C-alpha positions in Angstrom: 12.6 13.3 -3.9 9.4 12.6 -1.9 6.2 14.2 -3.1 2.9 14.1 -1.2 1.6 11.3 0.9 -0.5 9.3 -1.5 -2.1 6.9 1.0 -1.8 5.0 4.2 -2.6 1.3 3.9 -4.4 -0.7 6.5 -4.6 -4.5 6.3 -8.0 -5.9 7.3 -9.3 -9.4 7.8 -12.7 -8.5 6.3 -12.8 -5.9 3.6 -16.6 -5.7 3.3 -16.9 -5.1 7.1 -14.1 -2.5 7.1 -15.6 -0.7 4.1 -19.0 -0.6 5.8 -17.5 0.8 9.0 -15.8 3.6 7.1 -19.0 4.3 5.1 -21.6 4.0 7.8 -19.7 5.0 10.9 -17.4 7.6 9.6 -19.5 8.8 6.6 -16.6 8.3 4.2 -16.6 7.9 0.4 -15.2 4.5 -0.4 -14.3 3.1 -3.9 -15.5 -0.2 -5.2 -13.3 -3.2 -4.4 -10.6 -4.0 -6.9 -8.7 -7.3 -7.0 -4.9 -6.9 -7.7 -3.7 -10.5 -8.4 -0.1 -9.4 -9.1 0.0 -8.0 -5.5 -2.1 -10.7 -3.9 -4.7 -8.2 -2.5 -8.2 -6.8 -2.9 -8.3 -3.1 -2.2 -10.7 -0.2 -1.6 -9.7 3.4 -1.2 -11.3 5.8 1.4 -11.2 9.1 -0.4 -10.2 12.1 1.7 -9.6 15.7 0.8 -5.9 15.6 1.1 -5.0 11.9 0.8 -6.5 8.4 0.8 -6.6 5.4 3.1 -6.2 2.1 1.4 -8.0 -0.9 3.0 -6.5 -4.2 1.8 -7.4 -7.9 2.4 -5.6 -11.0 1.1 -6.4 -12.4 -2.2 -5.7 -16.0 -1.4 -3.6 -17.8 1.2 -0.2 -16.9 -0.5 -0.8 -13.2 -0.2 1.7 -11.2 1.8 -1.3 -9.6 3.6 -2.3 -13.1 4.8 1.1 -13.4 6.5 0.7 -9.9 8.0 -2.8 -10.8 9.3 -1.5 -14.1 10.8 0.7 -12.0 13.0 -2.0 -9.2 13.4 -5.4 -10.9 13.3 -7.3 -7.7 13.9 -5.5 -6.0 11.1 -3.4 -2.8 11.3 -1.3 -0.3 9.5 0.6 -2.0 6.7 2.5 0.7 4.7 2.7 4.3 3.7 2.8 5.4 0.1 4.7 8.5 -1.1 4.6 9.9 -4.6 7.8 10.5 -6.5 8.3 12.3 -9.9 10.5 9.6 -11.4 10.4 6.2 -9.8 13.5 4.8 -11.7 15.6 7.8 -10.6 14.2 7.4 -7.0 15.1 3.7 -7.1 18.6 4.3 -8.3 19.2 7.0 -5.7 17.9 4.8 -2.9 20.0 1.8 -4.1 23.1 4.1 -4.1 22.3 5.2 -0.6 22.1 1.5 0.5 18.3 1.2 0.8 16.8 -2.2 -0.1 14.2 -2.4 -2.8 11.8 -5.4 -2.3 11.2 -7.8 -5.1 13.4 -7.7 -8.2 13.8 -3.9 -8.1 11.6 -3.3 -11.2 8.5 -1.3 -10.6 5.1 -3.1 -10.8 1.8 -1.5 -11.7 0.0 -0.4 -8.5 -3.7 0.0 -7.6 -3.8 3.4 -9.4 -2.3 2.1 -12.6 1.0 3.7 -11.9 4.5 2.2 -11.3 5.2 1.3 -7.7 8.1 0.0 -5.6 8.3 -1.2 -2.0 11.2 -0.4 0.3 12.4 -2.7 3.1 10.9 -1.7 6.5 14.2 -2.2 8.3 15.7 0.7 6.3 12.8 3.1 7.3 12.3 2.9 11.0 10.2 -0.3 10.8 7.8 1.0 8.2 7.1 -0.6 4.9 7.3 2.3 2.3 5.7 2.2 -1.1 6.8 4.7 -3.7 4.3 5.6 -6.5 5.2 7.6 -9.6 3.1 10.7 -9.7 
């Protein structure tokens, strides 16, 4: 069911500072910031040869990332994203296996313009998992 690792997401309290650190200190190629109001975040992607690192900051006080940063003020690893060929088939298989899909269970459009779902971290060794249709 799982395809390749699409990205690892890191929540940051200051997206501009984090972007500059990746660009200037690590010499990374970083995309322009993109606001995703439906997810309550602003994101950039650090482009790597084999995957990406997503840096995200809250887009307003009601963002789930704001709650994460309240518990982790310096930021930290927020989720991992895996690609799947068919997100609806993956969702149905996971539900049958007893995994909890966050939200209403319907895919939303993610940062790459593709359908995504999030899986409850308590079902996956304490890690929030995002699935993205490839």
